[in-house]
C-alpha positions, -999 to +999 in steps of 0.1 A: -730-612-292-716-623-258-688-601-246-655-619-233-644-609-199-610-600-186-613-632-163-622-654-192-591-641-212-568-644-183-580-679-176-575-690-212-540-673-211-530-691-180-542-726-194-524-753-174-492-729-167-479-737-132-471-700-128-468-667-149-459-632-137-490-609-134-473-585-158-471-612-183-507-622-181-520-585-183-498-578-214-515-610-232-549-598-219-543-565-230-536-576-266-570-592-267-591-565-250-575-532-255-597-522-283-629-529-263-614-510-233-606-481-254-641-480-270-658-484-236-637-455-220-641-418-221-620-402-247-608-378-221-589-407-203-552-412-216-539-446-228-517-448-198-545-441-172-567-465-189-540-492-187-533-486-151-570-485-142-574-519-161-542-535-145-557-525-111-591-542-119-574-573-130-554-576-099-585-570-077-603-597-099-574-622-095-577-618-055-613-624-053-621-648-082-618-684-071-602-695-104-567-677-098-541-688-073-510-669-063-479-692-058-454-687-032-431-671-058-456-643-067-467-660-099-503-667-106-519-700-119-553-713-126-545-746-111-559-754-077-530-760-053-529-792-034-535-788+005-513-808+026-526-813+060-494-816+083-516-830+111-519-864+094-480-868+086 
C-alpha cells in the first residue's frame, strides 16, 4: 500500500486555488494525516508537540518543494506565478 505524503495532500488541498493561508492548508492536511502521524510517533510526544513538529515540517517542505509558491500577500498556491521581464517593456 502506497503511503500518501504531506506534500501530496497539501497539493490536492490547494488544487487551483490562487492563495490559501498556511494555517488553513495545515488544518486540512491534519484532517487527512493526523491518525498516521499519531501512529508513527512515540506515545511520549504530546498531541500539541506533534502538531508543532508537523507544522514545521510542512513549512520547510513548502519552502523547498518546487510545487508550492508563496504569494506576495503571504498565502500559498500550487499555481506557478508568471514571471514578468520588465526589461522587455
